[in-house]
Every structure is written in C-alpha cells, then in structure tokens.
N, C-alpha and C positions, 0 to 999 in steps of 0.2 A: 641575441639568438646566435650570432657569428662565433661564439666561444663555444657553442655546442658541437659535439661529434656528429656526424651525419649517418652513421650505422649503428644498430643496435641489435641484440639478441632478439628482443621482443619489441613491438611497438604497441602499445594499448590506446585506442582512440576512445576517449570519454572517461571523465573521472569521477563518475557516479559510483553506487555501490559495486556494480560489477566490475568497472574499470579499476576501483580501488582493491576488490579483492583479487582480481587477477595480478595486478602489477606488484603488491606487496607480497603476494605469495612466490611470484618470478624472482623478486629482488632477493628475497631471503633463501632462494634455493641457488643464488649466486649469479643469476643472468643479469646482464646490461640490460635496463628497461628505461623507455621514455614513454611518458602519456601524454597524448595531444588533447587539449580542452578549448573548445571554441568560446566559451565564455572566459571573462577576464580572470576569475575566481575558480578554484577547484571545488569539487563537490556535486558538480551536475545539478540536474532537474531535481532530483531528491532533496539536496540541501537547500537549493534557492527558491523553487517554485512548488514542489510537491510535498513529501513526507515530513520533513523537519518543519517547514512554517506551518503546514495544515496542522500538525499534531500539536505544536507550541500554541496555536491559537485555540484548538480545541482544549488543551489544558487551561488555558487562561479563563475561557468561558465556563469550564467546568467548576474552577475556583470561585468564580462571579456567582453562577447559579447555585452552589452549595451555600455560599454565605447568604444569599437572598432567602432560601428555604431552612436555613439553620434554625432550630429550636431557640438557641441562644442569641445568636447575633442579630436574628431579625426582630429581637425585642429590645436589645440595646443599643442598636448602631442604626442609623440612617442608611438607606439603600445607596451605593454608589452608582452613579451615571457613567457608563464608559463612552469613551469616543474611539473613532477608528483610528485617530492618531495614538490614542494611548495603547490600543492593542497592536498595531504594526511596530510601535517604538521596541515593545519587548519581544515580538517575533524577530524583527531585525537583530536584537542583541543576541538571541540564539542562533541565529544563522550565522552571525560573525563569529560567535566562538567555535560552531562546528567547522567553519572555513580554516581558523586558525590551526585548531586540531588536525586537520588533514593536511594542511601544509607542511605540518611538523612530520606527520606519518611519512611524506614523500621525501622531505629532507633527510631524517634520520636513516632512511634506507636507501639513499642514493638513486633516487628515481627522478630521472630529469622531466621537468614539466614545460611543455612546449605549447604556448598559446597560439592557437589559430585554428582554421577550418581545414580537415584534413581530405584529401582527395587522391585515389589511387591512380598512379599513372600506369604502373603494370602490376603484376602479382608480387613483387617484392618491394615496390617503391611507393610511397606516399609524398604528395606535395602539399605543403602547409602554407595558407595564405593567412597572414595576420591582419588586425584592424587597419594597419597603414596601407594594406596593398601588397606588401613586399612578399614573396614566395621563396620558399627553400624546400629541397627535396631530402627525404630521409629513407634510408633503406633498412631492412630487418630480416631476419629468418623466420619470424613469425608474427602474426598481427590477431590482436582481440579487439573486436568492434563491440563497444559498449556505449553507444550514443543515445540510447533512452528512446524516449517516445514524447509527443507533444499531443495536446487536445485536438481532435477531429473537428474540422471547420465545414459546415455545408457551404456552398457556394452561395446560397441564396440568403444567409444570415449575416448581417452587419454587424462586425465584429469591431468597428472603426470609431467607437463612441464610449463613453465610461458607464452606459446602461445595460450593456450586453457584455458580459464578462466569461471566461472560463476559468479552469482551475489554476491556470498560470498567471492569471492577472487580476483575480478577484482580491487578492491580498494588497492591490495597488489602489483600492477603494479609498477616496478622500473623506466619506462619511458614510455611516451605516444607513442603509436602506429602511424606510419604514414596513415596505413590503417586498418580499423576494420570491420569484418563482425559479424553481431549481427543474430543468428539463434533463432527465435521465436521472434514474435511481439506481445507479451501480453503487460502488464503495463510496466513491467521492461525493455523488449526490447526496445520499444519505448522511454521510459524515457533516457535510456543509448544511443541509437542511436542519439537522438536530442541533448543530452549533448555534446558527443564527436564530433558531426559535428559543434557544436558551438565553440569547442576549435581548429577547423581548421582540423581536422581528416576526411580522406575520409571514408564514411561509407556506407555499404551494409547492408540492413534489409531484411531477408529471413522470408515471413510470410507464415505459413502452412495453413492457411485460405484464403477465397476469398477476404477480405477486412480486414482493419485494426480494431482490438477492435470490433468484430461483435456485441457485446451486447450493444454498444452505439447506440444512435439514428443516423439513417444512413447519415443525414445531418453533424451531428458532424465528424462522421467517415470520410465522404468524405473531409470535410475541413481539417481535420489532414493529409489524404495522401496527399491533394493538397500542403498544406504548407510544408510538410516534404520534399516532391519530387521538386516542383518548385521553393518554396522560400529557402529551406535550401540546396538543393542539394543532398539528400540522395537517393541512389538508391534503390528502392523497388523492390522486386520480390513476388508477390503474389501466393498463392496457389501451393507452393513448398514443397517437402519432401526431407530430406538429404539421401545420399546413403551411403557415407563413408566420414572420414575425415583423411587428410593424414597432418603429421606434419613433417617440414623439419627445418635446421638450418635457411634458409632465410624466414621461413613463415609457413603459414597453408593453405592448399588447402582443400575446401569444393566442394565436388562432389554431385551435386543434381540428383533425381531419373528421372528428364526430360533430363539429359546429359549435363546441365548447369555446368561450372566450375567457381568457384570465390577463386581468391586467395587474401591473405590479410596478414599483419603482425600478427594480433591477432584475435582469434574467441572468441566471448562471447556467450556461450551456454545459453539460456534464454527460456527453452522451458520445462515449468512445474516443479512443486514442490512435495515434497514428506513429509509426516508428520513423525514426530520423535516420532515414536511409538515403534521402534524395540529395543529388550532388555530390555523391562518394565516388563514383565511378563504377559501382558494383555490378551493374548489368553488363558493361563492357568486359568484365573478368568471367562472366558466365555464372554469378552467383544469384541464386533465386531470391526473388522479393515478391511478396504477396500483394494485393490490392489494398492492403492496409500499411504497406511499408515495411512489413516485418520479414526479416531475414530467415531463410530455410537453413536448419542445421540438423546434423545428426544427432544422436543419442550422447556424443562425446562434445557437443557444441562445435563441430567442425562445419563450415560451408563446403561447396561444391570444390573449393580449393582446402586442402586437408591442412595447410599451414596457415590458414586464415580462419579464426574463431569467432563466434558471435555470442553475446550473454546478454541477460537482463531483458528490459522491456522492448529492446529491438527484436527479439526472437518470440515476442507475444506471451501468451499464457506462462505463468501466473501473474505476471506484471506486478510482482511486490519486490520491494527493496531488499527484504530479508533474503528472498530467494536469488534475487541478482547478484548479492555478495557470494552466495556459496556458489551459485554458477561461475563466477569470477575465479574463485579459488579453484572450482573443478577443472576449468579451462587451464589455469596456470599450472595445476598439479600435472595435467596431462601432457602439457608442453614440456615440462622439467623432467617428467619421469617416464611418460611414455603411456601411462595408464592411469586410472583413478578410480577410487571406491566408489561404486555406484551409489552407496547409502548415503554419500555426501549430500545429494539433494532429493532423498526420498521422504514422503510424508512431510510435506511443508504445511506449517499450521497458518491458518489465516486469522488475521487480527484486524477488526473492523471498529473503528474510534467513534461509533455512534454515541449517545447518552441514553442509556448504558452501552457499555460495549459487547462486542460479539468475537468469539474465538473459537475455531472449530479445528478438529484433526481427524483423519479417517472418515470412515464411511457414514452415510447417512441412513435413515431407516428406508428411504426408498431405494437405495442403491443396494444395500443388504437383501432386501426383499427381492429385488430383480434377480440378484444372485443365488436366491434360495439357501441363504445362509441362516441357521436357525439362531436368532440372536434374542436377547432380553433387553429390557430397559430399566436403568435404575436412575430416579430423580432426587435432587435435593433443592427445594425451594430457600432462596436467599432471605424470605420474610420469617422462615422459621428457625434460623440459625441467630444465635445470640450476638454474634458480631454483627450481623445486618442489621438487628435491631439498635444495637448500641450505636453504630455509624449512621444509621438511618439509611442504608443502601438496601431496602428491601425488596427492590424490582429484580427479579431475574432468578437464574436458576443453574445448576449443572446438569447435564444429562450425560450418563454413561451407557454405551451401547457394547455388549459382550456376548460372547458365544455360550449358547446355553450348556455345553457340554464339557467346553475345556476352560470355560470363565475367562478366555483371552479377551483383551481390550480390543474393540473393533472400531469403536469412534467415540469422540469426547466432543462435545457442545454445549458452550457456556454462553450466557446471556447474562450480563450485569455488570457492577462496578469491578473495574480491574479484572475483567475476563481474559485479556491477553496476557496478563501475568498468571493468572490462577491455572490457566491452560498447561504451562509447562509443567506444572507438578505432575499432571497426569501422563504428559508426554515422554517423561523420563522413564516410567513403568512401561508404557504401552511400546515403546522401542527396545525394550529390553528382549532377549532371545528366550523363547519357550523352556520351561514353564513360569518363568519370572514376570511375564506380562499379564497377569490377570488381576481380577478385582479382589482376589485374597489379599494382596499387598495392602489395600486399602482396608480392608476388614480387620486385619491383625496387626495395623500400625497405630500408634497413639500420637494424635495430633494436639499441638498446643491448643488451649482452650481460654477465651474463645478467640477463634480465627475463622476466615473465609475457606481456609485448607479443609477444614474439617467436612467441608461439603462433600469431599471424595468419600469420607466414612459413611456418612449418611445416604449418599446416593448408591454406592456399593452395596451397603446392607439392604437399602430399599429394592434394589434390583434382585439381590440373591435370595430374598424372602418371597420372591415369586416364583421360584423355580419348584 
C-alpha cells in the first residue's frame, strides 16, 4: 500500500456492480480512480454471496432437475445423488472465475484497488483500515459510495449456528437439509425455496404478505404461487409473521404469530436487507441515512454533499445488480461530464430466477387500470408453442399489455423457462420511440420456427384480435 499515491480524482468505495460501473466509466474518461474494497477479493457481495453464487447454484439445480425429469435420461440413466460439497465446489469455481475477470478489468483500466474498510474523516478524505490494523488516508475530488447491503437480522433470532442461515451464509452449508423453512417470500426467498425443492428438499415458504411478490402483475404472481404449490409441492403460508425462533440439536422450530408451528432442519431468514452504511462516518458529514441503512440521494445519485455519490443497494430500491451497474455508470458519467442521459436507468427489467423464471418490464394491469389507460392484453402460453413441447418447457406464458388505440407496448410479463432472456426481445421494441414501439412489429416480423421467441407473434396476434 505504501507505493500508492494518496490523492485521486475519484475514490469509489465498494467493488460490486455499482462500484465497477462507476470506476471503469471514470477510468475510461481519463480520471485517476481508486476503488476501496473491504473484502480481500474484488466483486462485492454480488460476486461472493449474492447474485453470482445463487444463480450458479440455481443453474446447477436446474440441470439436475431437468435430467431427472427428462423423457430420455430418466429411462437410461440412474439418478445422480448430489451433495452440498458437489454443488458448492462448482459454485466456488464460477465465483473464482468472476473474480479473475474483474481483477483484469481494474488492472487494464489503471484502477488502483485498495483493500480495507473506508471511513470518511472529512468531506474530501477517507481513512482506510486494512486487516492488519494499519491505516492510511486518501483524498479525492469526488467519491462514489457503492458498499451494497447485507441481510437484515432481527435481534431475537440466533444466527450463530449452522441451522439458521441467511442469503450470505446459506452456501456455507456442509450438507443438504432434509427440510427447509424459508421465512420471507421476496425474490431471494422464492428463488431459494424453488431451488431447494428441485433438489428434493421438503420446503416451507412463509410469506409475510397476502400473495407472493405483490409488485408483480397479479396473473404472474398467481401463476408462480400455483406452480410452486401444486407442481413443485412447496408448502406456502401467506400473510404470516414470526413470533419466535427456537434452535435445537435436532432442528429449528419457527413459531408464527397465528399459533402455527413449523419444524425443519434449517431456517433460511430472507426477510429484508440493510444498507452497508454503518461505520463510514456519513452521519457526521450530514449525509442522510434511513432506518434500513440506505443513503439518501437525488435523481443524479448525489448525497447531501454533491461531490459524494451513492449507487446500488446502498440507496435501496430496486436492489438489482443490473440496476446498480447502470447507476454506477450514471454517476461516473455525471462526474466526468457534468450531466447524464436520464434514459440510462429508466425501465429496468426484473429477473427472478425461480423454477421457472419470471421477468417483467413496464406497467402491470393494476397500475394501468389505476391510471385509467385503455389497454388490451395478449397471451401466448408456452404449452402451445412447438418449441415448448419439444424442450418439455410447457409451463408458463408471455403476456403483452398494449394501448388499445396506439398499440404502444405498455408492459411485458413473462413466466417460464428462460423468461429473463426472452424479455429482452420485447424490451428492444418497447423502448423505441413512437411509432416503432408497438405490437405491429411482432405481428409483421418472421420469427425462426420453432423458437420460444415466436411467443411474441402469438401474444401480439392474440391481443390484436381482441380489438
């Protein structure tokens, strides 16, 4: 660390997607940039505990599940029994590759990586304490805070044992549980509940709300509930709150406020996240922080001090790696050029990697109804597509919402295999300027056959014929 200079144009705190997006953008703009990372390796929570390892696990589970259900392999192959070690070894390999890639990004772009925990001494200075306890101060003209978030831990739940885990620690498990209770049915809870059920684990999913993922279009949310409950066999308990958690040598007992008692081998606590803002000296600078540790920013991602920006999970919604990266590039552009195109972070798609996937963009039926926008609906059910039948991915649908008069695409909602990929076909058209953003594109376009992409033609015609 002694060879490092002490002043930079910009210091970025955190090397997750938000920090990466900001630092690389600024470096390419000719700024001297340092990135401070408290973990020994770059990548942030996204790479080491969140998006990358969880999606790697989900992909492995999907391969395993599809082989078990395959018309061919189930006849000629013996079922493979997976262990936790088998899964984690492959996940770790993916994470290691991601770290190497990101180290290369920073090295090629001349971004200095400083390992340690950063705390603001004043508005232009941070002190970085490394693992050995040594401290060094660095100054900069601008700062970008991209420290991410961590799972929320209520004080009355004991996380100091292997039977109670969160999304950061679940992949440290030594063996697969026979039964798993997931408390919290947000994106993380639904994804892990779905994955563990496909591994053959008995799963209880406790939802603190009336339906799963209430922000989704209701038809998609209901389809997910039906599939998880009736097709996968997950026990879902809606609109429940915990009262207390008991941990025994034999397992975990979750007591609900309604008097219900759920026993399982392991409890995954997936109910909320907290911004990593503690111990950074932000309050002393007058930077606003809410009760969940999220930093307050304006539309340009500037804090109360205009030269200090914050991006990613530390600012709260939408808490997506994809959004964090764009926010980081937005902040980097704003610092380098003094302005940024607002469309860079508008209409962010949602990708939920349950089995099957969910991906959405734009308005829901409820939102459009509340706004009194005259819309129509077009459906394409995967069970009716030749490609869906060939690949045996028949569960799911594509749903298009469009304006009855202009035919402008107002919302795209997909539930099914590869939904997160399929959505981007519609996104490319939906974000075009009028009049090129209508369902007419799908009606008049020839799609490869058989493909899942032709769902857009089927859905567009289905809706157009309703007019």
